[in-house]
C-alpha positions in Angstrom: 22.6 7.6 19.4 21.8 11.0 20.6 20.8 13.6 18.3 24.1 15.1 18.6 26.1 12.2 17.1 23.3 11.5 14.5 24.2 15.2 12.9 27.3 14.4 12.3 26.4 12.2 9.7 24.2 14.7 7.8 25.4 17.6 5.9 23.2 20.3 3.9 22.7 20.6 0.4 21.0 23.9 -1.4 18.1 23.1 -3.5 15.8 24.6 -5.8 12.5 24.5 -5.8 11.6 23.3 -9.5 8.0 25.4 -8.6 8.6 28.4 -7.3 12.3 29.3 -7.6 12.7 29.0 -3.9 16.5 28.0 -2.8 16.7 25.7 0.7 18.5 23.4 2.7 17.8 20.1 2.8 19.5 17.4 5.0 21.2 14.6 3.6 22.7 11.7 5.0 26.5 11.0 4.2 26.7 8.1 2.0 28.9 6.0 4.2 27.0 6.8 7.2 24.3 4.3 6.8 24.6 0.5 8.1 22.4 -2.5 7.2 21.7 -4.6 10.0 19.1 -6.8 7.5 16.4 -6.9 4.7 13.0 -7.5 4.8 10.9 -9.7 2.7 9.4 -6.9 0.8 12.9 -4.8 0.3 12.7 -2.8 3.5 16.2 -2.1 4.5 17.0 -2.2 8.1 19.4 0.5 9.2 22.0 1.1 12.8 23.4 4.5 13.6 21.2 6.7 10.7 18.0 5.8 8.8 18.3 7.1 4.9 14.6 6.6 4.2 13.8 9.6 7.2 15.4 12.0 4.8 13.8 10.6 1.2 11.3 13.5 0.9 12.2 16.8 0.4 9.8 19.9 1.0 10.0 23.8 -0.3 8.5 25.2 2.5 7.6 28.3 0.7 5.1 26.8 -2.0 4.5 23.4 -0.1 5.7 21.2 -3.1 6.7 17.9 -1.6 8.6 15.0 -3.2 11.0 11.9 -2.9 14.4 13.3 -3.7 14.8 10.7 -6.9 11.5 12.7 -8.6 11.9 16.2 -6.9 12.8 17.9 -10.2 10.9 15.6 -12.5 8.0 18.1 -13.0 6.3 18.9 -15.9 5.1 22.9 -16.9 1.3 21.8 -16.0 2.1 20.3 -12.9 3.8 23.4 -11.7 0.8 25.0 -12.3 -1.4 22.3 -10.1 1.1 23.4 -7.3 0.6 26.8 -7.5 -2.7 27.0 -7.7 -4.1 23.6 -5.8 -1.4 23.2 -3.1 0.3 26.3 -2.5 -2.9 28.4 -1.0 -3.9 26.0 1.5 0.0 25.2 2.5 1.0 26.3 5.6 4.7 26.5 6.7 6.2 24.3 8.9 9.7 23.4 10.5 11.5 20.5 10.9 14.2 19.4 13.0 17.7 18.4 11.5 17.0 14.8 13.5 14.1 13.1 12.3 11.7 10.1 13.5 9.5 7.7 11.9 6.3 9.6 13.4 8.1 12.6 10.9 9.0 10.7 8.5 5.4 9.5 8.0 4.6 12.9 8.0 6.4 14.0 5.1 5.6 10.7 3.4 2.2 12.2 3.5 2.7 15.4 2.1 4.5 14.1 -0.8 1.7 11.6 -1.2 -0.6 14.4 -1.4 1.3 16.3 -4.1 1.6 13.0 -5.9 -2.0 12.5 -5.9 -3.1 16.2 -6.7 -0.2 16.4 -9.5 -1.3 13.2 -11.0 2.1 11.1 -10.9 2.4 7.9 -12.0 0.9 5.1 -9.8 4.4 3.6 -9.1 5.2 6.8 -7.8 2.3 6.7 -5.6 3.0 3.1 -4.5 6.7 3.3 -3.7 5.8 6.1 -1.0 2.8 4.3 0.0 5.4 1.5 0.6 7.6 3.7 2.4 5.0 4.9 4.3 4.0 1.2 5.6 7.7 0.6 6.3 7.8 3.1 9.0 4.4 2.0 10.7 6.3 -1.3 10.9 9.3 0.3 12.6 6.7 1.8 14.7 5.2 -1.7 15.2 1.8 -0.4 14.4 0.1 -3.2 12.0 -2.9 -1.6 11.7 -1.7 1.3 9.9 1.3 -0.5 8.1 -1.5 -3.4 6.5 -3.4 0.0 5.3 -0.6 1.7 3.4 0.7 -1.7 2.0 -2.9 -2.4 0.2 -2.6 0.9 -1.1 0.9 0.2 -2.4 -0.3 -3.0 -3.6 -3.3 -1.3 -5.9 0.0 1.0 -7.5 2.0 -1.7 -8.1 -0.6 -3.9 -9.9 -1.5 -0.6 -11.8 1.8 0.1 -12.7 2.9 -3.1 -13.8 0.5 -3.1 -16.6 0.8 -0.1 -17.7 4.4 1.5 -17.1 7.9 0.7 -18.1 10.8 -0.7 -16.0 12.8 -0.2 -14.4 10.6 1.7 -11.6 12.5 3.0 -8.6 15.1 -0.2 -9.0 12.4 -2.6 -9.4 12.8 -4.7 -12.5 9.6 -6.6 -14.3 10.9 -9.8 -12.0 11.3 -7.7 -8.9 7.9 -6.2 -9.3 6.3 -9.5 -9.8 8.0 -11.0 -6.5 6.9 -8.1 -4.2 3.1 -8.2 -5.5 2.9 -11.6 -4.3 4.8 -10.5 -1.0 2.2 -7.6 -0.7 -0.6 -9.7 -1.3 0.9 -12.3 1.3 1.1 -10.2 3.6 -2.3 -8.8 3.1 -3.7 -12.6 3.8 -4.3 -13.1 -0.2 -2.6 -16.2 -0.2 -4.2 -17.9 -3.4 -2.9 -14.5 -5.5 0.2 -14.5 -3.7 1.1 -18.1 -5.1 0.2 -16.8 -8.6 2.7 -13.8 -8.8 5.3 -16.1 -6.7 4.6 -18.9 -9.5 4.9 -16.1 -12.4 8.2 -15.2 -11.0 9.8 -18.6 -10.5 9.0 -19.6 -14.2 9.5 -16.0 -16.0 12.5 -16.3 -17.8 15.4 -13.9 -17.1 14.5 -13.6 -13.7 17.4 -13.5 -11.3 18.0 -16.5 -8.8 18.0 -14.3 -6.1 14.3 -13.4 -6.7 13.5 -16.6 -7.9 15.0 -17.7 -4.2 12.9 -15.3 -2.7 9.7 -16.2 -4.5 10.2 -19.9 -3.4 10.4 -18.6 0.2 7.1 -16.9 0.2 5.7 -20.0 -1.2 6.9 -21.8 1.4 6.2 -19.5 4.2 2.5 -19.8 2.9 2.7 -23.7 2.6 4.0 -23.5 6.4 1.1 -21.7 7.6 -1.4 -23.9 6.3 0.0 -27.0 7.6 
């Protein structure tokens, strides 16, 4: 699809930066535009027509504050001060085209990750950003970079599982247990993966769909060990 066609699936929304009160426009994907082609084992959705993941980060070009759109307004007063004191002085404004690509999405996610680290957002926030960066590298078939960020995501989810409440970014306890297992499998940590799959399968109240995914993960490990 050419760029003109892609822009037909976008609309602009006015956003006010919670840090500096700058008003700017962001591109938002129309609700009915994305078409899901398939779903990877770690929940990456593959789309035709337009990819909503590319537009998941909002950036204030005035102060440099960047975050997932779901978190953009979730700032406390002391966190705003951190942005103004530590991010804004080093920020160099940049312009992005309306039509984004995997590489531009990675750049934007990394800006959000930098903010999340400096502002000290929850581990689950850093984990989900790292996972989405890994997904973008997967779309580019850059395996080494993908696995690097999967490892970062796994560390964050391990911490969040112990210290945070559910749901987080749409993940319930059972789906988080499964995801931790699946990320371990992707990194070759098969023994650890099997532990988490088993926890998922034996957890009371875990959904049948998630249990089936955990069984699939166990089967995948068994097939590679044959």
